[in-house]
C-alpha positions, -999 to 999 in steps of 0.1 A, spaced: -1 -1 -5 15 33 -9 17 60 17 -8 83 4 -32 56 4 -20 45 40 -25 81 50 -62 78 43 -68 47 63 -82 44 102 -54 45 124 -61 6 136 -56 1 97 -27 23 97 -8 6 126 -16 -29 112 0 -18 81 25 0 100 34 -31 121 38 -53 91 61 -28 71 83 -23 101 78 -49 129 83 -36 165 102 -65 182 126 -63 211 140 -99 195 159 -76 175 196 -69 180 203 -32 190 212 -23 152 183 -36 136 158 -23 165 173 12 158 167 9 122 132 -3 125 123 25 150 137 51 126 121 40 97 85 39 116 96 75 128 103 85 92 68 66 80 49 86 106 62 120 100 57 112 63 19 101 71 11 131 91 22 153 60 3 134 39 -29 136 61 -25 174 66 -25 175 22 -54 152 23 -74 178 49 -66 210 28 -78 188 -3 -110 176 13 -101 138 11 -101 140 51 -122 157 79 -108 179 106 -120 148 128 -108 121 107 -72 134 111 -77 137 151 -87 104 153 -61 90 133 -33 116 152 -49 103 188 -25 89 213 -38 68 238 -23 69 272 -20 108 270 -20 134 303 -58 134 309 -54 171 320 -39 180 287 -66 182 258 -42 170 230 -68 157 208 -87 192 213 -54 209 206 -46 192 170 -82 202 164 -75 238 169 -45 238 146 -61 217 119 -90 242 119 -65 272 117 -50 255 85 -83 253 67 -85 290 76 -55 299 61 -61 278 31 -95 301 25 -75 333 36 -51 322 2 -19 316 21 6 296 4 -3 259 7 29 244 13 38 274 41 8 262 55 15 225 54 51 231 68 36 253 97 7 225 105 32 200 105 55 219 128 25 227 155 14 190 152 49 174 157 56 199 187 22 185 209 
């Protein structure tokens, strides 16, 4: 499955495919584990950018992206989903204002990575 297609998948399906592509196992030697971990991080970063692009293209909604980027076990006092939702809504507002698409994507990606 291509990364663009994977970016549109629900979170569970994405996680299954990521585990298929890069099995996360402690049974690997340290070098293999580090390489696999780095590849998983690279794929997640690419997918986040592709999800932002899909949002701006109207292929995903804000709620779909929030659900896809949701992390279990986060601090209950910090509403990360709400913060992510606000960042994504602002990205759509910037697009409506006519701002540069690549700039919006870069700024949104940076903001989401911060949290």
